[in-house]
C-alpha positions as CSV (number, residue, x, y, z in Angstrom):
1,M,43.1,11.2,-56.9
2,I,40.2,8.9,-56.9
3,Q,39.2,7.1,-53.9
4,G,37.0,4.5,-53.1
5,Q,35.9,1.1,-51.9
6,V,33.9,-2.0,-52.6
7,F,32.0,-3.5,-49.6
8,G,29.4,-5.9,-48.9
9,L,25.6,-5.1,-48.3
10,F,23.3,-7.8,-46.4
11,P,25.8,-10.5,-45.4
12,T,24.6,-14.2,-44.5
13,P,25.5,-14.5,-40.9
14,L,27.2,-18.1,-40.1
15,G,28.1,-19.1,-36.9
16,Q,30.9,-21.8,-36.3
17,Y,31.6,-22.8,-32.5
18,K,33.6,-25.4,-31.0
19,L,31.9,-27.6,-28.6
20,P,32.9,-30.0,-25.7
21,P,33.2,-33.7,-27.4
22,L,30.8,-36.0,-26.6
23,T,31.5,-38.6,-23.9
24,K,31.7,-42.3,-24.7
25,A,28.4,-42.8,-23.7
26,E,27.0,-40.1,-25.5
27,Y,28.8,-41.1,-28.8
28,K,27.4,-44.7,-28.6
29,F,23.8,-43.4,-28.4
30,V,24.0,-41.2,-31.4
31,I,25.8,-44.2,-33.6
32,G,23.4,-46.4,-32.3
33,Q,20.4,-44.6,-33.6
34,E,18.2,-46.6,-36.0
35,N,18.5,-45.2,-39.4
36,K,16.9,-45.6,-43.1
37,V,17.9,-44.6,-46.7
38,N,17.7,-40.6,-47.1
39,R,18.2,-40.5,-50.8
40,F,22.0,-40.4,-51.1
41,N,22.9,-41.1,-47.6
42,K,21.1,-42.1,-44.5
43,I,19.1,-40.5,-42.0
44,S,17.9,-41.4,-38.1
45,V,14.4,-42.6,-37.9
46,T,13.7,-40.2,-34.9
47,K,13.4,-36.4,-35.7
48,S,13.8,-35.5,-31.9
49,I,17.1,-36.9,-30.8
50,L,18.2,-33.8,-29.0
51,E,15.1,-34.3,-26.8
52,D,16.8,-37.4,-25.5
53,K,18.3,-37.1,-22.0
54,C,21.7,-39.1,-23.1
55,I,22.8,-36.1,-24.9
56,A,21.1,-33.5,-22.7
57,S,24.5,-31.4,-22.2
58,L,24.8,-31.4,-26.0
59,K,21.5,-29.7,-26.4
60,T,22.5,-27.6,-23.5
61,N,25.5,-26.4,-25.3
62,I,23.6,-25.8,-28.9
63,E,20.9,-23.8,-27.2
64,H,23.8,-21.4,-25.8
65,C,25.3,-21.1,-29.1
66,L,21.9,-20.3,-30.5
67,T,21.2,-17.7,-28.2
68,E,24.7,-16.0,-29.1
69,Y,24.1,-16.3,-32.6
70,L,20.7,-14.9,-32.2
71,K,22.0,-11.9,-30.1
72,E,24.6,-11.3,-32.7
73,A,22.8,-11.5,-36.2
74,V,19.3,-11.0,-35.7
75,S,18.3,-9.2,-32.1
76,S,19.5,-8.3,-28.9
77,D,16.0,-8.4,-27.3
78,P,16.5,-10.8,-24.4
79,N,12.8,-11.6,-24.5
80,L,13.0,-13.4,-28.2
81,K,14.7,-16.6,-28.1
82,L,14.9,-19.6,-30.6
83,R,13.8,-23.3,-29.4
84,I,14.5,-26.5,-31.4
85,T,11.6,-28.1,-33.1
86,Q,13.0,-31.0,-34.8
87,S,16.5,-32.9,-34.9
88,W,17.9,-35.8,-36.3
89,A,21.2,-37.5,-37.1
90,N,22.9,-38.0,-40.5
91,Y,25.3,-40.9,-41.6
92,T,27.3,-40.5,-44.6
93,G,29.6,-43.2,-46.0
94,V,32.3,-43.5,-48.4
95,G,31.0,-42.8,-51.8
96,E,27.8,-41.0,-50.6
97,H,26.8,-37.6,-50.4
98,H,24.1,-35.2,-49.3
99,H,22.1,-33.2,-51.9
100,E,21.3,-29.4,-52.2
101,H,18.7,-28.5,-50.1
102,T,17.3,-25.9,-47.4
103,H,14.9,-26.4,-44.4
104,A,11.5,-25.4,-44.5
105,N,9.4,-24.0,-41.3
106,S,12.7,-23.1,-39.6
107,V,14.2,-19.8,-38.7
108,I,17.7,-21.0,-38.0
109,S,19.0,-24.6,-39.0
110,G,22.4,-26.0,-37.3
111,V,24.7,-29.1,-37.8
112,Y,26.9,-30.5,-35.2
113,Y,29.8,-32.8,-36.2
114,V,30.2,-36.2,-34.2
115,Q,32.4,-37.9,-36.4
116,T,34.5,-36.6,-39.5
117,L,37.5,-36.9,-41.7
118,D,40.0,-34.3,-42.0
119,T,38.9,-34.0,-45.7
120,D,35.2,-33.6,-44.9
121,S,33.3,-30.3,-45.7
122,I,30.2,-28.8,-46.1
123,N,29.2,-26.9,-49.4
124,F,27.1,-23.3,-49.3
125,H,25.3,-22.1,-52.3
126,D,24.4,-18.8,-53.2
127,K,20.8,-18.9,-54.6
128,E,21.0,-15.5,-56.1
129,R,24.4,-15.9,-57.8
130,T,23.5,-19.5,-59.2
131,S,20.3,-18.0,-61.0
132,Y,22.5,-15.6,-62.9
133,H,21.9,-16.0,-66.8
134,W,25.6,-15.5,-67.7
135,E,28.8,-17.1,-66.5
136,V,32.0,-14.9,-66.0
137,N,34.5,-17.5,-64.9
138,P,36.8,-15.5,-62.8
139,P,40.5,-16.5,-62.3
140,E,40.0,-16.1,-58.3
141,L,37.0,-16.8,-56.6
142,H,36.0,-14.6,-53.1
143,P,32.9,-14.0,-51.3
144,Y,31.7,-11.5,-53.7
145,N,31.9,-13.8,-57.0
146,A,31.7,-17.4,-55.8
147,P,28.6,-19.6,-56.4
148,S,29.2,-21.7,-53.7
149,W,31.7,-21.9,-50.9
150,Q,33.3,-25.2,-49.1
151,L,34.0,-25.2,-45.3
152,S,36.0,-27.9,-43.8
153,T,33.9,-29.6,-40.9
154,P,36.0,-30.6,-38.1
155,Q,35.1,-33.3,-35.3
156,D,33.0,-31.3,-32.4
157,C,32.1,-28.3,-34.6
158,L,28.8,-26.6,-34.6
159,M,27.6,-24.4,-37.6
160,L,24.6,-22.4,-37.6
161,F,23.0,-20.9,-40.7
162,P,19.8,-18.9,-42.0
163,S,17.4,-21.9,-42.8
164,Y,16.8,-20.4,-46.1
165,L,20.8,-21.0,-47.2
166,K,21.2,-23.6,-49.8
167,H,23.9,-26.4,-48.7
168,S,24.9,-29.8,-49.5
169,V,27.8,-32.3,-49.0
170,S,30.1,-33.4,-51.7
171,S,30.6,-37.3,-52.5
172,R,32.7,-38.6,-49.6
173,Q,36.0,-39.6,-50.9
174,T,39.0,-41.3,-49.4
175,K,41.5,-43.7,-50.0
176,D,40.3,-46.0,-47.1
177,K,37.3,-47.9,-48.1
178,N,36.6,-48.9,-44.7
179,A,36.5,-45.4,-43.0
180,S,33.9,-44.7,-40.7
181,D,30.9,-42.9,-41.4
182,R,30.7,-39.3,-41.2
183,I,28.0,-38.6,-38.7
184,S,26.3,-35.2,-38.0
185,I,23.4,-34.1,-35.9
186,S,20.9,-31.5,-37.8
187,F,18.2,-29.3,-36.4
188,N,15.7,-26.8,-37.1
189,T,14.6,-24.0,-34.8
190,F,11.7,-21.5,-34.7
191,Y,11.0,-18.1,-32.6
192,T,9.6,-18.1,-29.4
193,G,8.4,-15.1,-27.6
194,A,7.0,-11.8,-29.7
195,I,8.1,-10.6,-33.2
196,G,6.6,-7.6,-35.2
197,S,4.9,-4.5,-33.8
198,D,1.6,-3.2,-32.7
199,D,1.6,-0.3,-34.8
200,G,2.7,-2.1,-38.2
201,A,-0.2,-4.8,-37.5
202,T,2.4,-7.2,-37.5
203,R,2.7,-8.5,-33.9
204,L,3.0,-12.1,-33.5
205,V,3.3,-13.8,-30.0
206,L,5.1,-17.4,-30.3
207,S,5.4,-20.0,-27.4
């Protein structure tokens, strides 16, 4: 009798967390940000929104999740941490979308969903599989063969993922043409502490 199995190697760690909802004052602060056109949707002028004391509790909750993600997905070394480098708000109206992109000069990126509809989602794209020179068109898609994967984005949800992972938002469709904007807060991070090793001549101390 032949026995065997198919298993995955080098999976991509994705963190999904349910955070406490924003207070009315916090929500008002986020939706009231000055914004500008960002190709196919809108983006806040500020790139340090999480540094504002008006949403300090949100930043604290995000930092807690970053610590848990780092411990589970990268390293349990208590001296290695992630700090938020830049953060901004995104505003996507009906018919608008967010182009495929990655986040340069960042280790882990994240998105916190301030205001969404039940139909809102985010797409993640496999850069290796989408570069193939053949197309199989399997009858069923799963994490091994899918070139992209769509996840729902409920309100007050936080998603964390490696910054190299390509992602996008499809055109926002709803029968209600007066639907409120989808609003999210995105951010980048970088290491603090020491990485690498003296013996390998790769040690780097970051503050």
